C-alpha positions in Angstrom: 79.9 21.2 68.0 76.2 20.5 69.6 73.6 19.2 67.2 71.8 22.2 66.3 74.9 23.8 65.1 75.2 20.6 62.1 73.7 22.5 59.0 70.8 20.8 56.4 71.1 19.2 53.6 67.4 20.0 53.1 68.4 24.3 53.0 70.8 23.3 50.0 68.8 24.3 46.7 71.0 25.6 44.2 70.6 27.2 40.6 72.2 25.1 38.3 73.1 27.5 34.9 73.4 25.2 31.8 77.0 26.3 31.1 77.3 24.7 34.7 75.9 21.8 33.8 78.6 21.5 30.3 81.1 22.2 32.4 80.2 19.4 35.2 81.1 17.0 31.9 84.0 15.6 33.7 84.6 12.2 34.9 84.1 11.9 39.7 86.9 13.2 41.7 87.7 9.9 43.1 88.5 8.8 38.8 90.4 12.1 37.9 93.7 10.0 37.9 92.2 6.2 36.1 94.1 5.1 33.1 93.9 1.6 31.8 97.1 0.5 34.0 95.3 1.0 37.2 93.0 -1.0 37.0 93.3 -4.2 38.0 91.3 -6.4 36.8 90.6 -10.0 38.7 92.3 -12.8 37.4 89.2 -15.0 37.8 87.5 -13.2 35.3 89.5 -12.6 32.0 86.6 -11.1 30.8 87.8 -7.6 32.3 91.6 -7.5 31.0 90.3 -8.2 27.7 87.5 -5.1 28.2 90.0 -3.3 29.1 92.5 -4.1 26.1 89.7 -3.3 23.9 88.9 -0.3 25.0 92.3 0.6 24.9 92.3 0.1 21.4 89.4 1.5 20.4 90.7 5.0 22.0 93.7 4.7 20.1 92.3 4.0 17.3 92.0 5.8 14.1 88.6 7.4 13.3 87.2 5.4 10.0 86.2 8.1 7.1 83.1 8.5 7.5 79.9 6.6 6.2 76.7 6.5 5.4 74.7 6.0 8.5 73.7 2.6 7.6 76.7 1.1 5.8 77.5 -1.9 8.1 81.0 -3.2 8.7 81.9 -6.9 7.5 84.0 -7.3 11.0 84.9 -5.9 14.4 87.7 -3.0 14.1 88.3 -1.1 16.6 89.6 1.9 13.9 85.6 1.2 12.0 83.9 1.4 15.1 81.8 4.6 16.5 81.4 3.2 19.8 81.8 1.1 22.3 79.4 -0.3 24.9 80.6 -2.3 28.3 77.8 -4.4 30.1 78.3 -5.9 33.0 77.3 -5.8 36.8 78.3 -3.7 39.5 81.7 -2.7 41.1 83.7 -4.2 38.2 85.2 -1.5 37.3 83.0 -0.4 34.1 83.1 3.2 35.1 86.7 3.3 35.8 87.6 2.1 31.8 85.1 4.7 30.5 87.4 7.8 32.8 90.5 6.1 31.4 89.1 5.6 28.2 87.9 9.7 29.1 92.0 10.3 30.1 93.2 8.5 27.0 91.7 10.2 24.2 92.9 13.2 22.3 90.8 16.0 21.2 87.8 17.6 22.8 86.1 15.1 24.9 83.0 14.8 27.6 81.8 12.4 30.6 78.5 12.2 32.4 76.0 9.9 33.5 73.1 9.6 31.4 70.7 11.4 33.7 73.0 14.5 33.0 72.8 14.5 29.7 69.2 14.3 29.2 69.3 17.3 31.9 71.6 19.0 29.2 69.3 18.5 26.8 66.4 19.7 29.6 68.3 22.8 29.6 69.5 24.1 26.3 67.1 22.3 24.1 68.0 19.5 21.6 69.2 21.9 19.3 71.4 23.3 21.8 72.8 20.2 23.3 74.0 19.2 19.9 75.5 22.6 19.0 77.1 22.2 22.5 78.6 19.0 21.9 79.4 18.9 18.2 82.8 18.4 17.6 83.3 16.6 20.5 85.8 13.7 19.9 84.9 11.3 22.6 81.5 11.8 24.5 81.4 9.1 27.8 78.3 8.3 29.0 78.2 6.5 32.4 75.0 4.4 33.9 73.1 3.9 30.1 69.3 4.3 31.3 66.8 2.2 29.2 64.1 2.3 31.4 62.1 5.4 29.8 61.5 5.5 26.7 61.6 9.2 26.1 64.7 9.6 27.3 66.2 6.7 25.3 64.9 8.0 22.1 66.2 11.1 23.2 69.2 9.9 23.5 69.4 7.7 20.7 68.6 10.7 18.4 71.6 12.6 20.0 74.2 9.8 19.3 72.9 9.5 15.6 73.3 13.5 15.3 76.9 13.7 16.9 78.0 10.0 14.8 77.5 11.7 11.9 79.7 14.9 12.6 82.7 11.9 13.6 82.1 11.5 17.3 82.6 8.5 18.9 81.2 7.2 22.3 81.6 5.3 24.9 79.1 3.8 27.6 78.4 1.5 30.6 75.1 -0.2 31.3 74.8 -2.2 34.7 73.3 -6.1 35.0 72.5 -7.0 38.7 75.3 -9.7 39.2 74.3 -13.6 39.9 71.4 -12.7 37.4 71.9 -15.3 34.4 71.3 -14.5 30.9 70.2 -11.0 32.0 73.6 -9.1 31.0 73.2 -10.5 27.6 69.5 -9.0 27.7 70.7 -6.1 28.7 73.7 -5.7 25.9 70.3 -6.7 22.9 68.5 -3.9 24.5 70.4 -1.0 24.0 71.4 -2.4 20.2 67.8 -1.9 19.9 67.0 1.3 21.4 69.8 2.5 19.3 68.4 1.1 16.4 70.6 2.4 13.2 73.8 2.3 15.6 73.4 -1.0 16.3 75.8 -1.6 13.7 78.4 1.1 14.5 78.4 -0.4 18.4 80.9 -2.6 19.4 79.3 -4.7 23.2 81.5 -6.4 25.5 80.5 -8.3 28.5 82.6 -7.6 31.4 82.0 -10.2 34.4 83.2 -10.7 38.0 82.5 -9.1 41.4 81.3 -6.1 43.2 84.1 -4.7 44.6 82.6 -2.1 46.8 81.3 -5.4 49.0 84.0 -7.0 50.9 81.5 -9.9 51.2 78.9 -11.6 50.4 77.4 -10.6 54.0 78.1 -7.4 53.8 75.8 -4.9 54.6 75.6 -0.9 54.6 76.9 0.6 57.9 74.1 1.9 60.5 75.8 4.1 63.6 73.5 4.9 67.5 74.6 8.3 67.2 74.7 10.3 64.2 75.9 13.5 66.0 78.6 11.9 67.8 80.0 10.5 64.7 79.6 13.5 62.9 81.6 15.4 65.4 84.6 13.1 65.4 84.7 13.7 61.0 84.7 17.5 62.2 87.0 17.4 64.7 89.6 15.3 62.9 89.2 16.8 59.8 88.8 13.6 57.8 86.4 11.3 56.2 86.9 8.1 54.1 84.9 9.8 50.9 87.5 12.4 51.1 90.7 11.9 51.4 91.5 15.7 51.0 89.1 17.3 53.6 92.8 16.9 56.1 94.3 20.1 53.9 91.7 22.6 54.2 92.2 25.0 56.1 92.0 24.5 59.8 91.2 20.6 58.2 87.0 21.6 59.0 85.0 18.5 57.3 81.8 19.7 55.9 78.8 17.9 57.0 75.5 18.0 56.9 72.5 16.4 59.2 68.9 16.0 58.7 66.4 13.1 59.3 66.4 10.6 56.2 62.3 11.9 55.9 63.2 15.3 55.7 66.2 14.7 52.6 63.5 12.5 50.7 60.7 15.0 50.6 63.4 18.1 49.8 64.3 16.5 46.7 61.0 15.9 45.3 61.5 20.6 44.8 64.3 20.2 43.4 65.2 18.5 39.8 67.6 15.9 39.8 69.9 18.0 37.3 70.3 19.8 40.2 70.8 17.4 42.9 75.0 17.4 41.8 75.4 21.4 43.1 72.9 19.9 46.5 76.4 17.9 47.4 78.7 19.9 46.2 81.8 20.2 48.9 80.4 18.1 51.7 82.2 15.7 53.2 79.6 13.8 55.3 75.8 14.0 55.4 74.4 12.4 58.3 70.8 10.5 57.5 68.4 10.4 61.1 65.9 7.6 61.3 66.0 6.1 57.7 63.1 3.8 56.7 61.9 1.7 53.9 60.6 3.2 51.3 56.8 3.0 50.5 56.3 5.1 47.6 58.9 4.5 44.2 59.2 8.1 42.8 60.8 8.8 46.8 62.7 5.5 46.3 64.1 7.1 42.1 64.7 10.3 43.4 67.6 8.9 46.4 68.5 6.6 43.8 69.9 9.9 41.9 71.0 11.7 44.7 73.4 8.1 45.9 74.8 8.0 42.5 75.7 12.0 43.0 77.0 11.4 46.6 78.7 8.6 45.1 80.5 10.8 42.1 81.8 12.9 45.1 82.9 10.4 47.5 80.9 12.1 50.1 80.4 9.6 53.5 76.9 8.8 54.7 76.4 8.7 58.8 73.1 7.0 58.7 70.8 5.2 61.7 68.0 3.5 61.3 67.4 0.7 58.5 70.4 0.0 56.5 70.6 2.3 53.3 71.0 -1.2 51.3 67.3 -2.8 53.0 65.6 0.5 52.0 63.5 -1.0 48.5 60.9 -3.6 49.6 60.6 -6.7 47.6 57.6 -5.1 45.2 60.3 -2.9 43.9 63.3 -5.3 43.5 61.2 -7.5 41.7 60.0 -4.4 39.1 61.7 -2.6 36.2 63.7 -0.3 38.0 65.7 -3.2 39.4 68.8 -2.6 38.2 68.6 1.1 39.6 68.5 0.0 43.5 71.0 -2.9 43.7 73.2 -0.3 42.3 73.0 2.1 45.1 72.3 0.0 47.8 76.4 -2.0 46.2 77.1 2.2 46.3 76.1 3.1 50.0 77.5 0.3 51.4 81.3 1.3 50.3 80.0 4.9 51.6 79.2 4.3 54.9 82.2 2.5 55.4 84.2 4.5 57.6 87.8 3.2 56.8 
């Protein structure tokens, strides 16, 4: 295959219906088989096993009888808890535990990122989203965001409406590794933002190291010739991110190749709720001439795309600046630090060839 024949990510501009958005509220494919038994806690960090067992108990417990919104419980009790909130650093298994809760729960349940739920409200309206989710036994919210007051208030209201009907919740959020005290601060932020609901959530801190980084010095992989690597991917039909690609007819892997700047410009024309459809069916994306961001809006759009690439386990083949080093210090020291560090962690995994 020659460079000219590679499809382009920027040519993808899919439409997504509300029904498709709702149908997509399931765990990402790398967590299709996630269970509490398959979670491997790090023995150096006892909180991992403790939280695993606590979440399993929460899922197994029968929901408490309906009570007044402001009714308080005297002590934590899995049977009386409307929600659990998992707070911790990157790569400690929070999403695995969230997916395990989804699979272990009985009755109707949904799984999505904070952004996916807010996009659903945007597409259906608040009342429409409540009608769609009403009667759900368990709503799993990955990467609960606290940096957008409007979206946070909207999600708080959604939680209240559904909780009053008996729905229970499991949520995760990220804390930068090594940020002393920041994990507790994030948990306090969450409880404050959900206001009247805070007495019905148990917050659980998970400590540990980022499993996606095999050493503290590891960085995102770059290549000299993106096209040559993509040709190998297509020829072998196998990528690290998509283990089932070799089972496709002819073993063909689906890849795209674009300039990094072109992709960033394209993202500005596509609503983030459609990013999942932009990368659907891909095994690898090639990016030429990666460069550091100068605009925070561009950086945040890229973070949203990285989340979708990671959910789909789409390998990234890139040249130029390592993708975990594209955020200048001015951005890393700002309010979106957590998002940038999460994306940096994920691209380290997605750029590895093994």
